[in-house]
Legacy VTK file of the C-alpha trace (Angstrom):
# vtk DataFile Version 3.0
C-alpha trace
ASCII
DATASET POLYDATA
POINTS 170 float
84.603 95.613 95.044
86.096 93.175 97.530
89.703 92.265 98.320
90.869 89.298 100.363
94.302 88.198 101.557
94.604 84.965 103.544
96.136 85.498 106.981
98.015 82.980 109.121
96.882 83.229 112.749
95.662 86.783 112.107
98.978 87.852 110.536
100.474 88.043 107.069
102.354 84.773 106.579
106.029 85.004 107.547
107.226 84.045 104.042
105.993 87.422 102.735
107.925 89.568 105.196
110.644 89.826 107.775
110.988 86.061 108.290
111.145 85.076 104.606
113.569 82.296 103.711
116.821 83.156 101.952
115.564 82.159 98.459
112.755 84.714 98.897
115.144 87.550 99.738
117.177 89.910 97.596
119.872 92.048 99.214
118.347 90.920 102.513
114.851 92.193 101.625
111.782 89.917 101.424
110.576 89.900 97.797
107.894 87.159 97.582
104.547 88.949 97.189
101.411 87.559 98.792
98.358 86.383 96.812
95.443 88.802 96.509
91.874 87.807 95.642
89.796 90.495 93.924
86.047 90.213 93.419
83.133 92.333 92.232
85.178 94.691 90.050
82.807 97.037 88.203
82.058 95.845 84.663
83.136 99.137 83.158
86.604 98.943 84.747
89.553 98.595 82.366
92.427 98.170 84.838
93.318 97.636 88.489
95.942 99.446 90.552
97.244 98.795 94.062
99.265 100.383 96.833
100.594 98.535 99.898
101.797 100.898 102.622
102.759 100.973 106.301
101.287 103.937 108.163
102.575 102.452 111.432
106.077 103.361 110.201
105.381 107.061 110.768
106.272 107.089 114.500
109.366 104.950 113.781
110.853 106.694 110.735
108.847 109.876 110.296
106.951 108.859 107.159
104.684 106.219 105.667
106.662 103.287 104.221
105.691 102.213 100.701
106.039 98.455 100.120
104.431 97.955 96.705
102.662 99.918 94.005
101.370 98.555 90.722
98.975 99.553 87.970
97.532 98.456 84.636
96.586 94.991 85.842
93.724 93.716 83.664
90.317 94.466 85.195
89.450 90.781 84.737
92.099 89.829 87.311
90.478 87.883 90.149
93.718 86.556 91.629
97.149 88.115 91.823
99.053 84.910 92.594
101.784 84.498 95.151
105.126 85.900 93.942
103.507 87.712 90.984
105.612 90.814 91.593
108.847 88.918 91.020
107.702 86.350 88.436
105.540 88.511 86.186
102.660 86.003 86.140
100.215 88.917 85.911
100.742 91.736 83.462
101.354 94.948 85.433
103.527 98.043 85.688
105.226 98.291 89.082
106.299 101.416 90.885
108.994 102.251 93.404
108.807 101.346 97.057
110.592 103.212 99.833
113.803 101.218 99.360
114.838 103.429 96.427
115.484 106.348 98.787
119.006 107.172 99.906
117.327 108.294 103.161
116.177 104.701 103.675
118.197 101.753 102.436
119.147 103.249 99.103
119.182 100.118 96.927
120.156 100.743 93.310
118.625 97.410 92.280
115.253 97.846 90.536
114.380 94.257 91.529
114.427 95.560 95.117
113.103 99.114 94.795
110.587 98.760 91.954
108.782 95.597 92.985
107.159 94.195 96.106
109.328 94.481 99.200
107.711 92.847 102.205
107.056 94.071 105.732
109.931 94.241 108.189
108.504 96.015 111.232
111.406 96.951 113.502
109.605 97.706 116.749
106.231 95.928 117.021
103.551 94.310 114.900
102.501 96.813 112.232
99.208 96.924 110.363
99.856 97.336 106.628
97.198 98.836 104.356
96.490 97.307 100.953
94.401 99.574 98.726
93.084 98.173 95.443
91.472 100.438 92.842
89.251 99.699 89.821
90.001 102.255 87.103
88.223 103.303 83.924
91.472 103.579 81.964
95.004 102.351 81.533
97.527 104.642 83.225
100.458 105.930 81.188
102.981 105.342 83.963
106.422 103.812 83.324
108.065 101.071 85.384
109.477 102.625 88.549
106.817 105.315 88.963
106.328 106.965 92.367
103.242 106.701 94.592
102.435 110.387 94.137
102.475 109.873 90.346
100.068 106.954 90.734
97.710 109.021 92.871
97.710 111.892 90.373
97.196 109.581 87.384
94.247 107.843 89.106
92.516 111.137 89.944
89.072 111.116 88.321
89.443 107.500 87.104
88.612 105.465 90.227
85.355 103.566 89.768
85.620 101.623 93.018
88.163 100.751 95.659
88.672 98.323 98.505
91.110 98.192 101.402
92.291 95.534 103.787
94.554 95.777 106.831
97.299 93.135 106.966
99.199 92.852 110.259
102.785 91.581 110.148
104.855 90.669 113.181
108.078 92.279 114.306
LINES 1 171
170 0 1 2 3 4 5 6 7 8 9 10 11 12 13 14 15 16 17 18 19 20 21 22 23 24 25 26 27 28 29 30 31 32 33 34 35 36 37 38 39 40 41 42 43 44 45 46 47 48 49 50 51 52 53 54 55 56 57 58 59 60 61 62 63 64 65 66 67 68 69 70 71 72 73 74 75 76 77 78 79 80 81 82 83 84 85 86 87 88 89 90 91 92 93 94 95 96 97 98 99 100 101 102 103 104 105 106 107 108 109 110 111 112 113 114 115 116 117 118 119 120 121 122 123 124 125 126 127 128 129 130 131 132 133 134 135 136 137 138 139 140 141 142 143 144 145 146 147 148 149 150 151 152 153 154 155 156 157 158 159 160 161 162 163 164 165 166 167 168 169
């Protein structure tokens, strides 16, 4: 399986993160998701899941920052188009990002905490990890699931996976 995200000068384009324009923000958070190309998904796969996380946040805040989780995308998906998280152009169930936590920003708005919320590195350029999984089943997770629930539900169902590092500037 292969995953590709177009970079701009070696970085995730500004419109998907900290420097997003006002129409692509909600409560000050960037909410326009980036396009993802997916190729060579195993034929026996039924669905696709993804997790987009910032391990470089650990020295800054003490934990990995979750920016986007989603599951139950059709296995035939070859492109998750730009802004799919917000517009629903691809059928998927989306989980919570780190903005749900009262220890973080504590947004009560599910359009902020249970969708894509783009990179906003506070200290330096961070390298964000996008993991995409081909699964042999549909996961029975509800909207707003947590990353740990996704990981448990995928256990024993991952046919293939691919990762890509996506740097975003501070």
